[in-house]
Structure formats: C-alpha cells, structure tokens
N, C-alpha and C positions, 0 to 999 in steps of 0.2 A: 599356343602349345604349353603344357602343364610344366614339364621340366627341361633344360637346357640338354641339347644332343651333347655327349661326349665320345671321345673316340679313344681309342688305345693309343694312337699317333699322340694325340695332345697329352697323355699321360707321361709318355715316353719323353717327351720334348721338354716337360716340367720336372723329370727326374723324380717322379713317383715311385717309380720302380726300385731306386736305390734305397735299400736298406744300410744297416750298421755293419760292423766288421762281424765275421762270424764267430769270433770271440765275446761279444757283446750281445748275443742273441737270448730270446727267451723261447725254450722249447714249446711252451704253448702257443707259438705262432709258426710252427712247422708247417700246418697245411695252408698257409699262406704263401710260402717261401716256394718259387721256382726253383733256384738253383742257388748256385755261388759262383762269382767272378773275381778273380785277384782277391780272394779273402773277404770279399762282402757279399752279403746275401742280396740276391735278387728276388723281389716280390713279384708274384704272378697276378699280372696286369688284368687277365682275363677275369680273375674273380674280385679285384678292386671296380672295374668297370661295372660289374652286377649288383656290387654291393654299394656303391656308388649311385647308382641308380635307385635303388630301394630305398637309400637313405633320403634322399632328394624327394622321393615319393611321399614319404614320412612329413618330412619339411612343408613339403605344398599342402598335404592334408590339415597339419597343424595350424598354418598361416590361415589357410581357406576357412577352417572353423573358428577364426578369431582367436586362436591359442597364439602364446607368446614364446619364445626360444630364449635362452640362456647362453650367453658364448662364454667358455672358460678358458683361458691360456696364458699363464703368467710366465711363459718363458720368452727372452728377449726376442727371439727371432718370429714370433706369431702375435705378440700383445697387441702391437700398432695395427696390424691387418685385422684382428677380430674387433677391436675397438673401432675402426673405420666402418666395417661392414655392419654392425650392429646399429651404428649411430645412423647408417644410410638407409637401413631398412626399419628401424623404429622398434629395434629389439634391446635387450638387456647385455651386459658383460661384465667379466671382471677379468682384469688383465694386470694387475699388478700383486695383490698377495690375496689368497684365500684365507678369510677370516673364520675360524673354526665356529660352525652354527649359523652360516649365513643362510642356510635352508633349512636346518633342524630346530633352530632357536631364532625363529623370524622375528617374535617378539622384542627380544634384545636388539636386533638388527634394526627392526624399524625405529625403535628409539635412538639409536645412533644416527640414522637418515633423519629424524626430525631434529635432531643436535644440528647436523650440517646444515638443513636447510635454515633454520634460525639463525646460525652464524652467519650465513649468507646475508641475509634479511639486515641483520646488525651492521656488518660491515657496508652495508650500501645507503645506510640509512642516513639523511640529512643531518639529523637532530641526534647524533650517536651518543653523544654524551662520554665518550671514554677516553681513557689517556692515551699517548703514544705507546706505551707499554704494553697496555692492554689489548690496543689494535694489533700489534705485533704478535703477540701471545694467541690471538684469536685468529691470525690469518696464518700462523704456522700449523695451528690446529685444523683449521678449513682445510688446508693442503694436504694434510695427513688423511682425513677423512675423505676427501674428494678422490686421492690416489684410490682407497681402497672401495669407497661406496658409490662413486659418482657415476658409475655404470648401471647401479642396480636403484638408484634415487627414486626414480618412478615406479618401480614394480611395488606394486600393491598386493602381490600373493606370489605364493611359490611357481615356477615357470612350468608351461605342459612338456617342455622338451629341454634339454641341454645339449650344447655341440662342445665336445673336447678338442684341444690338439694336444698331445703328448700326454697319456694316460700316467705317466711315471712323475710327472708333475703335480697331477691333479689328482692324488689317489684319496684325500679327504674329502674334495667336492664329490667324487663318485660313490664314496662310501654312503655320503648325506643323500644323494641324489636315487640310490638304491633303496635305503631306510624310508624315503618317502614314495616310491614308486614311480618316481621320475624317468620318462625313456630316456638311454643315452646312446647319443651319435658320437663317436671318436674317432679321430684318425691313429691308426695302429701302426707303429713302425716294428721293425724286428725284434726289437728289446723291448717292446710293450706287452701288458700282461690282458688278455681280451676277455678276463672273467668278468662277468657282471655288465659287460656293453650289448647293449639290444640291438645297435645297429653299426657292427664294426666297419671300418674302411682301412683296409691295409695299404699303407702308404708312407713315404718318406714325412716325417713330421718335423724336418730340421731346415730344408732348402726353402729358401724365401719364394721360389719360383713355383714349387708345390703347394705351398699355403696361401699364396695370390690365386692358384688355380681353383683352390678348396673354397675360398673366400667368395670368388667370383660366381662359381656355380650356387653357392647358398644364395648370394644377393639376388642373382638372376631368378633362381626359383621361387623366394621370399616376395620379390615384386612382382613375379606372374601371378602368384596365389593371390596377393593383395586385390587384385582388379577383381578377383571373384568372390572377397569375403563381403565387400558390401551389398552384392545383390543377395546373398544366403541371409544376411542381416534383415533385409527389405522383405524376404519372403517369410522369414519369421514374424514378422510386424503384421504383414496381410494375413498369415495364418491365425495369429491372435486376434485380430479384428474379425475375422470370418466366424471363430469360435465364441466371439462375444455376441454379435448378430442372430447365430443359431442357438444361443442359449436365450437370448431375448424372444426371439420367435416361438421357441418352446415354451415358454413362461405365459406368453399371451395366449397360446392354443390351449393350455391346461390351468388356468385361474384356481380352480379347485384344489390344486396341489398346494398352492399356496396358503389358502384357508385352514386346509389340515396341516 
C-alpha cells in the first residue's frame, strides 16, 4: 500500500478537529472551518482527510523518486516529534531556530556546517593540542551550531519538499521556500495563514496527540516509498546500460559515419 489508511475517527480521537478560540482565528481559514463549539472553532475533518491523502501522495512520490524532505517546526510541542521522525526516515529537520538564509543563502549555511564538522573532528582527535579553555569554548560553539544546523548537516542541496507544523512560527522558512519554488506541505490551524502553502492540511497544530498522528503518517508513507526507490534506481541504471549498448551497435553498423 502506497500511503496509510486514515479515518475521520482517528482524526477525531487525536483532536485534529479542535481549532483555536474564535477570537484568535484567521479569516482566510474560513473555508476549512465546520463550525464552533463553546467559543472554539471546529475544523472540517472531511476536508482534512481528503487533503491529508493528497499531501501523503506527494510525500510518497517525492521519496519514491529519491527526493528529500525538510521537516520544520521550532515550536516546543512539535520539535522533538519532527526531529525523531526525520532521523527515523533519513530526512532533514530544523527544530530549534530558523536562521535567515537557511535555504536562500545556502553557501553561507554550508560554510557553517563545515565549521561544525571541523569542530567535531577537533574535539574527538587524540592529539588535539588545545588548552582546557579552548576546548570549553569549542564545545560551547559546537553545541550552538549543532542545535541550529545538526538536522541539516548532511543536506547537500536544497530539499525537494518541506513539511511544516505551525506556519505562524515558520513564516521566514515559508518565504524562502516560496522564493526557491520548493513545494510546501503544512499543518494549518484556525489561526494560520494558508497563503503560499501548496499542500494544506487543516488541523490542530498544538496538541501532542495530533502532532504524533501527523508524524506517524509521514513516517509510514516515507518508509513505504523507500521500498520502491531502489527499484527505480536500478531501472535507471539498466536503461542507461541499454542505451550504451544500442549506441555501440549503431556505431558498429555504420563505421562510415565515424570516418566522416
């Protein structure tokens, strides 16, 4: 199965339908709101279910074609969940603080990542030759860089897709993704701005049960897609070999072309 089965009952049990208080809403989210209960907006789970499936299909296709996803959420409730999901699926993540230019100024960020890797090497080297004061300073610098860049330390280029929990926290990441044309999947609560989001998923972005559900769905989808990715890679290799053989045969059949 390409993407996991998800039901409205599962969404209900995870509290995905519970939005913010009506006073804190964003009018742009009106079309995703079913109604209100005790001054709290209720999200239309019929739309959530449909849009979740569309987003999961996009994730599946991205991974199946050997693409990479960047998970982004610096809010406390989601930071641990997205980092664990990214690590378990071999993707990238930012869960501490979004540094300006993380995507649009990749050369500078790459230099900072190189610096982080060098410090790590220096700290574990047997013949370090550093004083205790220098080692302490390096450790502090390493920890600071690790918090901000550890999740993208192995990222060689900009990602093929980004997944965001809470667009209000990650407005800068959204702007950079839009500028570079990177598709965005985002969980949108009733106080969110859906502008610029390619694959919106209306839902609670605060409750840990909801966040865990989203992450579990992503994890299952990515792991399923990874099973298909190697086969595609092999097909590409086989196709390349066939093209080379065809070229060799054609060249043998028409040697006069070479002379010309």
